[in-house]
C-alpha positions as CSV (number, residue, x, y, z in Angstrom):
1,M,48.2,-27.9,48.4
2,R,51.5,-27.5,46.9
3,D,53.6,-28.4,49.9
4,I,51.5,-32.2,49.9
5,L,51.6,-32.5,46.2
6,D,54.2,-34.8,45.9
7,Q,52.8,-37.4,48.9
8,I,48.9,-37.1,47.5
9,T,50.1,-37.7,43.8
10,K,52.0,-41.1,44.9
11,W,48.8,-42.3,46.6
12,W,46.6,-41.1,43.3
13,D,49.2,-43.0,41.2
14,S,48.5,-46.2,43.2
15,G,44.9,-46.1,42.6
16,E,43.8,-45.1,46.4
17,T,41.3,-42.9,47.5
18,F,42.3,-40.4,50.0
19,G,40.1,-37.4,52.1
20,L,41.4,-33.9,50.9
21,A,40.5,-30.9,53.3
22,T,41.4,-27.7,51.6
23,V,41.0,-24.2,53.4
24,V,38.7,-22.3,50.9
25,N,37.9,-19.2,53.4
26,T,39.2,-17.4,56.4
27,F,38.3,-15.1,58.6
28,R,39.6,-12.8,61.2
29,S,43.0,-14.3,63.1
30,A,43.0,-17.9,61.0
31,P,46.2,-19.6,61.3
32,R,46.3,-20.9,57.6
33,D,45.6,-19.4,54.2
34,P,43.3,-20.4,51.4
35,G,44.4,-23.1,49.7
36,A,46.4,-24.9,52.6
37,A,45.4,-28.7,52.9
38,L,45.6,-31.5,55.0
39,A,44.8,-35.0,53.3
40,V,44.5,-38.7,54.8
41,S,45.0,-41.6,53.1
42,D,43.3,-45.0,53.3
43,G,45.5,-46.4,55.9
44,G,45.1,-43.6,57.9
45,E,48.5,-41.6,57.5
46,V,48.6,-37.6,57.6
47,V,50.3,-35.5,55.5
48,G,49.6,-31.0,55.7
49,S,47.9,-29.0,57.9
50,V,44.9,-26.6,57.9
51,S,45.0,-24.9,61.2
52,G,48.2,-25.5,63.1
53,G,47.1,-28.0,64.9
54,C,43.8,-26.3,66.1
55,V,41.3,-28.5,64.3
56,E,43.5,-31.4,63.1
57,G,41.7,-34.1,64.8
58,A,38.5,-33.2,63.6
59,V,39.2,-32.5,60.2
60,Y,41.3,-36.1,60.2
61,E,38.0,-38.1,61.6
62,L,35.7,-35.8,58.7
63,A,38.0,-36.8,55.8
64,R,37.9,-40.4,56.8
65,Q,33.8,-39.9,57.0
66,V,34.2,-38.4,53.2
67,C,35.9,-41.0,51.9
68,E,33.2,-43.5,53.4
69,S,30.3,-41.6,52.1
70,G,31.6,-40.5,48.8
71,E,30.2,-37.1,49.3
72,P,32.1,-33.8,49.6
73,V,31.4,-31.6,52.7
74,L,31.7,-27.9,52.9
75,Q,32.5,-27.2,56.9
76,T,33.1,-24.4,59.1
77,Y,35.2,-24.4,62.1
78,G,35.1,-21.4,64.1
79,I,36.3,-19.6,67.5
80,S,36.6,-22.5,70.5
81,D,35.0,-21.9,74.1
82,D,38.0,-22.1,76.4
83,A,35.6,-23.8,78.8
84,A,34.5,-26.6,76.5
85,F,36.2,-29.3,74.7
86,D,34.2,-28.3,71.6
87,V,36.2,-27.9,68.5
88,G,37.5,-24.8,67.7
89,L,40.2,-22.3,66.9
90,T,41.7,-20.9,69.8
91,C,43.1,-18.1,67.8
92,G,39.8,-16.7,67.6
93,G,39.7,-17.1,63.8
94,I,37.2,-18.5,61.3
95,I,38.1,-21.1,58.5
96,E,35.9,-22.7,55.8
97,L,36.9,-26.1,54.2
98,F,36.0,-28.2,51.6
99,V,36.6,-31.7,52.2
100,E,36.3,-34.2,49.5
101,P,37.2,-37.9,48.6
102,V,40.2,-37.8,45.7
103,S,41.0,-40.8,43.6
104,R,42.2,-41.3,39.5
105,Q,38.4,-41.7,38.8
106,R,36.9,-38.7,40.9
107,F,40.0,-36.0,40.0
108,P,41.3,-37.6,36.9
109,A,43.5,-34.5,35.8
110,L,45.5,-34.2,39.3
111,G,48.5,-35.7,37.5
112,E,48.3,-33.1,34.8
113,V,47.9,-30.6,37.4
114,A,50.9,-31.9,39.4
115,A,53.3,-32.0,36.0
116,A,52.5,-28.4,35.4
117,I,53.5,-27.2,39.0
118,G,56.2,-29.2,38.7
119,D,57.0,-27.9,35.1
120,E,56.2,-24.3,36.9
121,V,53.8,-23.8,34.2
122,P,50.6,-22.0,35.5
123,V,47.5,-23.7,36.2
124,A,44.6,-23.2,38.3
125,V,41.9,-25.7,39.6
126,A,37.9,-24.7,40.0
127,T,36.1,-26.5,42.3
128,V,32.3,-25.8,43.0
129,I,32.2,-26.0,46.3
130,A,28.4,-25.0,47.0
131,G,25.2,-24.2,45.6
132,P,23.3,-25.6,43.1
133,G,25.1,-28.4,40.4
134,M,27.5,-30.8,40.6
135,L,29.5,-30.5,44.3
136,G,32.8,-30.8,43.5
137,A,33.1,-30.7,40.0
138,R,35.9,-29.3,38.7
139,R,37.8,-27.3,35.7
140,I,41.4,-26.9,34.8
141,I,42.4,-23.6,33.4
142,R,45.3,-22.6,32.1
143,P,46.6,-19.2,30.4
144,G,45.2,-20.4,26.9
145,T,43.3,-23.5,27.3
146,A,40.8,-25.2,29.9
147,T,39.4,-28.7,30.5
148,G,36.7,-30.4,32.5
149,T,33.2,-28.6,33.3
150,L,31.6,-27.0,36.6
151,G,28.4,-28.8,35.3
152,A,26.2,-25.8,34.9
153,G,26.8,-24.9,31.2
154,D,29.2,-23.3,29.1
155,R,28.4,-19.8,30.6
156,L,29.4,-20.6,33.8
157,D,32.8,-22.4,32.4
158,E,33.5,-19.3,30.6
159,A,32.9,-16.7,33.1
160,V,35.2,-18.6,35.8
161,D,37.7,-19.3,32.9
162,D,38.2,-15.5,32.8
163,D,38.1,-15.1,36.4
164,A,40.6,-17.7,37.2
165,R,43.2,-16.5,34.6
166,G,43.0,-13.2,36.7
167,M,43.6,-14.8,40.0
168,L,46.3,-16.8,38.2
169,A,47.9,-13.8,36.7
170,Q,48.2,-12.4,39.9
171,G,49.0,-15.5,42.2
172,L,45.5,-15.3,44.1
173,T,43.3,-18.4,45.7
174,G,39.8,-17.6,46.8
175,V,36.3,-18.3,46.3
176,R,34.2,-16.8,43.5
177,H,30.3,-16.5,43.2
178,Y,28.0,-16.9,40.5
179,G,24.6,-17.3,39.2
180,E,23.2,-20.4,36.8
181,H,24.4,-18.3,33.7
182,G,27.8,-16.8,35.1
183,E,26.5,-14.0,36.8
184,R,28.7,-12.6,39.1
185,R,26.6,-13.0,42.4
186,L,26.9,-13.5,46.1
187,D,23.8,-16.0,46.7
188,D,24.2,-19.0,44.2
189,L,27.0,-20.7,43.2
190,S,30.4,-21.1,44.9
191,V,33.6,-22.1,43.1
192,F,36.9,-22.4,45.1
193,V,39.9,-21.3,42.6
194,Q,43.2,-22.4,43.4
195,S,45.8,-20.6,41.7
196,F,49.5,-22.5,41.0
197,A,51.6,-19.8,39.8
198,P,55.2,-20.3,39.2
199,P,57.2,-19.3,42.6
200,P,58.3,-15.7,42.6
201,R,61.6,-14.8,41.7
202,M,64.5,-13.8,44.0
203,L,67.1,-12.3,42.1
204,V,70.8,-11.8,44.5
205,F,73.3,-9.8,43.1
206,G,76.9,-10.1,44.6
207,A,78.5,-13.5,45.2
208,I,79.2,-13.1,48.7
209,D,78.7,-14.9,52.1
210,F,75.9,-12.9,52.8
211,A,74.5,-13.5,49.4
212,S,74.7,-17.3,50.4
213,A,72.8,-17.0,53.8
214,V,70.0,-14.8,51.5
215,A,69.4,-17.2,48.9
216,R,69.0,-19.8,51.5
217,A,66.1,-17.9,53.6
218,G,64.7,-16.8,49.9
219,K,64.7,-20.3,49.3
220,F,63.0,-21.4,52.5
221,L,60.4,-18.3,51.9
222,G,59.4,-20.3,48.5
223,Y,61.0,-17.8,46.3
224,R,63.2,-19.2,43.3
225,V,66.4,-17.9,43.7
226,T,68.9,-17.0,41.2
227,V,72.6,-15.8,42.2
228,C,74.2,-13.5,39.7
229,D,78.3,-12.3,39.9
230,A,80.6,-11.3,37.3
231,R,83.6,-13.3,38.8
232,P,83.5,-17.1,38.2
233,I,85.8,-17.8,40.9
234,F,83.3,-16.7,43.5
235,A,80.1,-17.4,41.4
236,T,79.7,-21.0,41.6
237,H,77.2,-23.8,42.6
238,A,79.1,-25.1,45.6
239,R,79.0,-21.8,47.3
240,F,75.3,-21.5,46.5
241,P,73.9,-24.8,47.0
242,D,70.3,-23.6,47.7
243,A,70.3,-21.1,45.1
244,D,67.9,-22.5,41.8
245,E,70.8,-21.2,39.2
246,V,73.9,-19.3,39.6
247,I,74.5,-16.8,36.7
248,I,78.1,-15.7,35.5
249,D,77.6,-12.4,34.3
250,W,77.6,-8.1,35.0
251,P,74.5,-8.0,37.3
252,H,73.0,-5.1,35.2
253,R,73.3,-6.7,31.8
254,Y,71.8,-9.8,33.1
255,L,69.0,-8.4,34.9
256,A,68.4,-5.8,31.6
257,Q,67.2,-9.1,29.8
258,A,65.5,-11.0,32.6
259,Q,61.8,-11.7,33.2
260,I,61.0,-9.3,36.2
261,D,57.2,-8.9,37.4
262,S,55.7,-7.3,40.8
263,R,56.4,-10.3,42.6
264,T,60.1,-10.2,41.8
265,V,62.6,-9.8,44.7
266,I,65.7,-7.7,43.9
267,C,69.0,-8.1,46.4
268,V,71.6,-6.1,45.6
269,L,74.7,-7.2,47.9
270,T,77.5,-6.0,46.3
271,H,78.2,-3.0,48.2
272,D,81.0,-1.7,45.1
273,P,79.9,1.0,43.1
274,K,81.1,-0.4,40.1
275,F,78.6,-3.1,40.5
276,D,75.7,-1.7,42.2
277,V,75.2,1.4,40.8
278,P,74.7,-0.1,37.2
279,V,72.6,-3.0,38.3
280,L,70.5,-0.6,40.6
281,E,70.2,1.9,37.5
282,V,68.3,-1.2,35.8
283,A,66.3,-2.4,38.7
284,L,64.7,1.0,39.6
285,R,63.1,0.9,36.2
286,T,61.4,-2.5,36.4
287,P,58.2,-3.4,37.8
288,A,59.9,-5.7,40.8
289,G,58.0,-5.5,44.0
290,Y,61.0,-5.3,46.3
291,I,64.6,-3.9,45.5
292,G,67.0,-3.7,48.4
293,A,70.6,-3.1,48.6
294,M,73.3,-3.5,51.1
295,G,75.3,-1.0,52.4
296,S,76.1,1.5,55.6
297,R,73.9,4.8,55.6
298,R,77.4,6.3,54.3
299,T,77.4,4.3,51.3
300,H,73.8,4.5,50.7
301,E,73.5,8.0,50.6
302,D,76.8,7.7,47.8
303,R,74.8,5.7,45.8
304,L,71.9,7.7,45.7
305,A,74.5,10.5,44.5
306,R,75.8,8.3,41.9
307,L,72.1,7.3,40.7
308,R,70.9,10.8,40.7
309,E,73.9,11.3,38.4
310,A,72.3,8.6,35.9
311,G,69.2,10.2,35.5
312,L,66.8,8.2,38.2
313,T,64.0,10.8,39.5
314,E,62.8,10.9,43.3
315,D,60.2,8.6,43.0
316,E,62.3,6.0,41.5
317,L,65.2,6.4,44.4
318,A,62.0,6.0,46.7
319,R,61.4,2.5,45.7
320,L,65.1,1.6,46.8
321,R,64.8,-0.2,50.5
322,S,68.6,0.4,51.6
323,P,70.0,-0.3,53.9
324,I,68.8,-3.7,53.2
325,G,66.4,-5.7,55.8
326,L,64.6,-4.4,59.2
327,D,66.5,-2.9,62.2
328,L,67.1,-6.4,64.3
329,G,70.5,-5.3,65.0
330,A,72.0,-8.3,62.9
331,R,75.6,-9.0,62.3
332,T,76.5,-12.2,60.9
333,P,75.3,-13.1,57.0
334,E,72.6,-15.5,58.7
335,E,71.1,-13.0,61.0
336,T,71.4,-10.3,58.1
337,A,69.3,-12.9,55.9
338,V,66.6,-12.9,58.7
339,S,66.3,-9.2,58.7
340,V,65.7,-9.4,55.1
341,A,63.4,-12.1,55.0
342,A,61.5,-10.0,57.8
343,E,61.4,-7.0,55.6
344,L,59.9,-9.1,52.6
345,I,57.3,-10.8,55.0
346,Q,56.3,-7.3,56.7
347,L,55.7,-5.8,52.9
348,R,53.6,-8.5,51.8
349,W,51.1,-8.8,54.6
350,G,51.4,-5.2,55.9
351,G,52.6,-6.1,59.8
352,S,54.2,-3.1,61.5
353,G,57.7,-4.4,62.4
354,Q,57.1,-4.3,65.9
355,P,57.2,-7.0,68.9
356,L,53.6,-8.6,69.1
357,T,53.9,-7.6,72.7
358,D,53.6,-4.1,72.2
359,T,50.8,-4.2,69.7
360,T,46.8,-4.8,70.2
361,G,44.5,-6.1,67.6
362,R,44.8,-8.7,65.0
363,I,47.9,-10.9,64.4
364,H,47.6,-11.8,61.0
365,H,47.2,-9.0,58.1
366,G,45.5,-8.9,54.9
């Protein structure tokens, strides 16, 4: 929903009722992940996507219908029969959608949720999508507070709060199942928890032309991008317009005080020992999920020797992705940025990095 939030908030602000279809579950090779959304305005305008085009027409009609009836629907779309005109997913996957009417009266906390997302404050929205109780009931969960109720008592609300905060900490979105008293069960109440964690960070060290391209690719992938270099003549907003912030500081000093978690990406593009060895010494001792460094294989071997001298262990050095990126034969800054982005995507979802024409089985991993 994040990618259509600006538009649907405008509809909500104006007092309009609109249909909102959200992917809540996927099976096999589904084209969109849970949380993807499509909305249809009262006037028929469409924003967003739930299937990349496979079932959008049917979802459009269903969204209009729920606005007329006022009743939310949990709808499943499955494998398409190529010989028929039935609605289905030609990719062979299955998706579950929760389609509901949304307005200021039905979702009074949408403005609060939108403000939290805009301010990069963690927030989760828990919605009852199936089972006994109040279909469409919501609860808004933050790290320290929660508002609203799912309509089945305090014990359920408290159980969902615990689960939602754990999911929010990991940036997870998905369905959880409960009994009437909050027990974790598979056969009763289904609650969709959509996490809106702040975007993961990408830290790019070295204010060079390759860094500008990597920053642009990182922003495209949804990262909050920081570029850092100790040289003020190079580290400027004009040279890095896609970066969220440009820091003038020694890379290792900045990194030592930065907030790093398992979703953080660190790209060291300086390929100068006086910059990259000190910052990598710090980086390889952080919980960052990805640490990559630019340079030739000879530079890499020299860098490893210097890091060993600095006291890093072999386990710590094994975390370093160097030379950075997948082997695409990249030469230009833009091509190199694509190879870095490709490696990030591969590591996130477990892809092989091979051409799809040379592989078999599922296309979508995870």
